[in-house]
N, C-alpha and C positions, 0 to 999 in steps of 0.2 A: 759445420757437421756437429750433430748431437750424439755423442758417443754413449754407447750402453754400459759400457765397462765402468769400473770405478778407478780412476787415475791417481796416482800416489808416488812418493819417493822414501828413500831410507832416511832414517834417524839413527845415527850410530851412538849407542851407549856402551862405551869399552871399559871405562874406569867408573869410579866413584866421585869423580869431578864435576859437581853440580853446576859449577860455573861454565864449564864447557858444554854440559847439556844445554844451559839457558842460551848461549851463545849460538848454538846450532839451531835451537828452536826459533830463536828471533830471525835467523837467516831464513828458515823454511817460511815463516809467517810472511815473509816478503814477496813469496811465489803465489801467484793466484791460480786458481783452476784445480787446486788439489781436494780430492776427497779423503784419502787416507795416508797414514804413514806406516811403514814396516820398519820396526825397532829392531835393529841388530843387537841383541841383548847378550853382551859378554860379562857385564857387571852384575853383582848381586845386588838387589833391591830391597831396602828396608821397607816396612810399611809407611814409614814416612816419605821415603823416595817415591813410592807408589801413589800415595795421595798428592804429592806436589806434582807428578807427572800428569795424573789425571786432570788437575786443574789447569796445567799448562797447555795440554793437548785436547782440551774439551770439543774444540771445533772439528775434530778429526776421528774417523773411524781408525781403530788401531789393529795392526796384525803384528805379528813378532816373527823374527828370524832367530831361531835358537842359537846359543853358542856352539861353535865348533872347533875353534883353535885347540889343538893338542888332544883332540878327543876323535872316537871313532866307535861305531856300533857293528864293526865288522873286522876289527883288528886282529882277531884270531887269539888274543889273550884276555881269557875271561874277566881278570881284574880290570882291565882298561874298559871293557865293554860295560862291565857293570858300574864303574864309577861314572862313565858316560851317561848311563840310564839314569844313575842318581841325580846327577846334575840337570839332565833335561827335565826329570820330574819336577825339580824346583823351579825351572822356567815355567812349566805347566801351571803350577801354583801360582807364580807371579802374574802370568798372562792372564790367567782367570780373574785375578785380583784387579788388573787394569781394565778388564771388560773387553779385552782383545777377541777377536773372531776367529783367529787361526794361528798356527805355529808352522813354520818351515823348519824341518829337521833334515841336517846333512847326514849321511850315512857314514861318511868317513872313507879311510883307506884301507885296503886288504894287502897283505904282504905278497911278495913276488911268488912265493912257494904255494900260495893257495890260488884259486881260480874264482872267475865270476859265478859259477853255480854255487859254490861253497859259500861265497859272500852273499849271495840271494838267500840262501837259506838262513845263515847266521843273523843277517838283517831282518828278515821277516820275523824271525823269533824275538828279536829284541825290539823291533818297532811294534809287533803286537803287544808286548808289554806296556808300552808307552800309550797306544791307543786304550787298552784296557783302563790303564791309570786314569787318562783323561775322562773316561766314563761318559764321552758325549757332551761334556762341559765346553770343549773347545774342538775345533777341526785340527788334526794333524795332517800335514803332508810332507813328502820328501821330494828331493829336487835333483835333476840330472846335472852331471858334472863334465868338465872338459877332460878330453883324454891325456892322462898324464902317466907314464910308465916309468918305473924304477924299482927301487927296493919295496916301494909301497906304490899301488896302483889306485888311482881314483876310481869311485863306484857311486852311482851307475851312470854310463852313458845312455843315450834315450831308448835304445832297443832294451836294454836290461831294465831300464825303469818301468817301461811297458810290461815286461814279462813278470815284474813283481805282483802284478794282479792276479796271476794264476795261482798265487800263494795266499796273498791277502785279498780277499774279494772285494772288501769295502775300502781299499787303499785309495788316498786322493794325492794329487800332485801340485807341485810347483814347476812351472816349465821355465827354464832359463834360457831365452832366445839366442843371447851370445855366446852361451857355451855351444848351443847346436850349431851355430855359425863356425865356430871354432873347429868343431869336429866334422863339418860338412854334412849335417844330418838333415833331413826333410822334416822340419817341425810343423809345416802346414798339415801334412798327412797325419802327424801324430795328433795334433790338436783337433783335428776333424774326427778322428776316431775315437779320442778320449776326452771330449769336451765336457762330458758330465762329471769327470773326475778332477778336472783342472780347476783349482780354486785361486791360484795366484799365477801371475806370469811376470818373471822378471825380464827386462828387455834393456839393451845398451848396445852401442855400436861395437862391431868386432870384425876380426879378418880370419878367414880359413888359416888354420895351423899358425896363427899369430896372436896379437893382443887383443884385448876386450875392456868393457867398462869404461868407455869414453863416449863422448857426445854425440848426438844425433846429426849435428850441424858439420861434423867433421868427415873426412873420406873414409868409408867402410863399406862393409857389404851388407849392412840392414837396410832394407827398403822399409822405412818406418810407415810411410803413407800406405804402402801394400798391406803391410801387417794390421794396421789400425782399420783399414777398410774390410779386410778379411774378417777380423774379431767382429766388427759390426755386423756383417753379413750373416755369420752364424749364429748372431745374437748372444754373444759371450758377455755375460753380465757380473763377472766376479772382478778380482783385483788385476790391475795392470801396473806394475811398480818399476819405475825407471831407477836403473842401478848403475849410475855413473859416479866417478870419484871426485871430479873437480866441480867446485861450485858454480862458476861461469858456465860450465858445460850443463849444470842442472837448469839454470835459468834459460839458456838459449833452447835446451831440448824441450821443456816444457812450453814456452812460447811456440815453437814449431807446431806441437800437437795442438795447442789451443786455438792456433790460427787456421787449421784444416777447415 
C-alpha cells in the first residue's frame, strides 16, 4: 500500500544532554520508512544546539510538540498563563530556526471551580496570541486530551476541541487517536468533518477507560489497518505520528505499517 500521509515518530528532547539526544537519534535512524520526526521539546535549545540538530536530522521533515509539563493556557491564574505563553513563544522561535513545519500546543488543565466554557474562552484568547506571534511563519495546532477529572481537569476532549473553531475560525488540530479511544469518542466522524483543519495525528494503541501509548502489535482497541485505510481513502496527506513509549514497540509498530 502506498500511503498518502507522512509517517513519523517522536524524538524526545527533555534535557540539555546532547549525548542522550544522539543515542535516541541513532536509534531512530535504524528504523526505515520514516518521513518525519515530531520533537517533544522541553529543553531550551541554544543556537549551537539548533545547528547541530539540523545537521543530525537533515533527512527528516521536522514538526514540534511544544513543552507542556507544569504549564497551562487555561489555569485561571494569569501569571501561569502568561508564563506559559512566554515559554511557547520561545518554542515558536526555536521551531522556526529548526525549519520545522508545525507545532502542537497543549491547552493544559483548568481548575475544578471553572468549567469547559470558561476554559474555551481563556484558551482561545491565549492561543490567538500565539497564532499572532507565529505570524504564519509556522502552523500552530492544539490537541485533544483524555478525560481526567479532579482538582484540575484536562481540556479539551474531542467535542470541546471541535467547538474551539466557533471562536477561532482559523484554528488547526492535532488529533490523538489513543486519547479518543480512552474516552470512547468517534474519531472517524471527527476526522471526516474536520479533515482540512487536521495537520497532525498522534496514534498509539489504547484501551477505553484504560492505558495508552503502547505498540500496535499488542492487544488493544486500535484497529490500525482500518485507520490507515480510512486516512488513505479520504486522501489525508498531513502527518501521522506514532506515539508509543517503548523502543521495541516502535520498531514492531512501524514494521506493521510498512508491511501493509
